[in-house]
C-alpha positions as CSV (number, residue, x, y, z in Angstrom):
1,M,47.3,-59.4,-38.6
2,I,47.5,-61.8,-35.6
3,N,46.1,-60.5,-32.3
4,E,48.3,-61.4,-29.3
5,T,48.2,-60.1,-25.8
6,E,50.9,-60.5,-23.1
7,I,49.8,-60.4,-19.5
8,E,51.7,-60.6,-16.2
9,L,50.3,-62.8,-13.5
10,E,50.6,-63.5,-9.8
11,V,49.5,-67.1,-9.2
12,I,48.5,-68.5,-5.9
13,P,48.6,-72.4,-6.1
14,N,46.8,-74.9,-3.8
15,S,43.7,-72.8,-3.5
16,K,40.1,-74.1,-2.9
17,E,39.0,-73.0,-6.3
18,F,40.2,-71.3,-9.5
19,N,39.5,-67.6,-9.2
20,I,40.6,-64.4,-10.9
21,I,41.0,-62.1,-7.9
22,G,41.7,-58.9,-9.8
23,F,44.5,-56.6,-10.9
24,N,47.3,-55.7,-8.5
25,Q,48.4,-52.1,-9.3
26,W,51.6,-52.4,-7.3
27,T,52.9,-55.4,-9.2
28,N,51.1,-54.6,-12.5
29,A,49.9,-58.1,-12.6
30,L,46.6,-60.0,-12.6
31,K,46.2,-62.1,-9.4
32,I,44.8,-65.6,-9.9
33,K,44.1,-68.5,-7.6
34,V,44.5,-72.1,-8.9
35,Q,43.6,-75.4,-7.2
36,G,46.7,-77.2,-8.6
37,K,49.7,-77.6,-6.4
38,A,53.1,-76.2,-7.4
39,I,54.4,-79.7,-8.0
40,K,55.4,-81.1,-11.4
41,G,53.7,-78.2,-13.2
42,Q,50.2,-79.0,-11.9
43,A,49.3,-75.3,-11.2
44,N,50.7,-74.2,-14.6
45,K,48.7,-76.8,-16.5
46,E,45.5,-75.8,-14.7
47,L,46.3,-72.1,-15.3
48,V,46.8,-72.5,-19.0
49,K,43.7,-74.7,-19.4
50,K,41.4,-72.4,-17.5
51,L,42.7,-69.2,-19.2
52,E,42.2,-70.9,-22.6
53,K,38.6,-71.7,-21.7
54,I,37.9,-68.2,-20.3
55,F,39.5,-66.2,-23.1
56,Q,38.8,-68.7,-25.9
57,S,42.4,-68.4,-27.2
58,K,45.6,-70.4,-27.2
59,V,47.7,-69.6,-24.0
60,Q,51.5,-69.9,-23.9
61,L,53.5,-69.6,-20.7
62,I,56.4,-67.3,-21.5
63,I,58.1,-66.6,-18.2
64,G,57.8,-68.1,-14.7
65,E,57.5,-71.8,-15.1
66,K,58.8,-72.3,-11.5
67,S,57.6,-69.0,-10.0
68,R,54.4,-67.5,-8.8
69,K,55.1,-64.5,-11.0
70,K,54.4,-65.4,-14.6
71,K,53.9,-63.9,-18.0
72,V,51.6,-65.5,-20.5
73,L,50.8,-64.9,-24.2
74,L,47.2,-65.1,-25.3
75,K,47.1,-65.8,-29.1
76,G,44.2,-64.7,-31.2
77,I,42.8,-62.1,-28.8
78,S,43.4,-58.3,-28.7
79,K,44.0,-56.3,-25.5
80,D,40.6,-54.7,-25.9
81,Q,38.9,-58.2,-26.2
82,F,41.0,-59.4,-23.2
83,L,39.9,-56.4,-21.0
84,K,36.2,-56.8,-22.0
85,I,36.2,-60.5,-21.1
86,L,38.2,-59.9,-17.9
87,S,35.8,-57.2,-16.7
88,S,32.9,-59.7,-17.0
89,K,34.8,-62.2,-14.8
90,T,36.0,-60.0,-11.9
């Protein structure tokens, strides 16, 4: 059985540093700041790279290539594992 977890994100590009701010209950999304600008996919590349490092899994951008609201798929990680790692980072 392959573990996969989908998460919805709100991404804030052009920030001073990469930071997982926390979970927004109103939008049901994880809020993340990235340093990359929203030009030529810079913010998306940084987002995927950092999430892969933090969660030690393959990350695929599913929805929101040109939007601040995104949905990503984390492959090889269960929802419980995701929440455990996330709680140590926020």
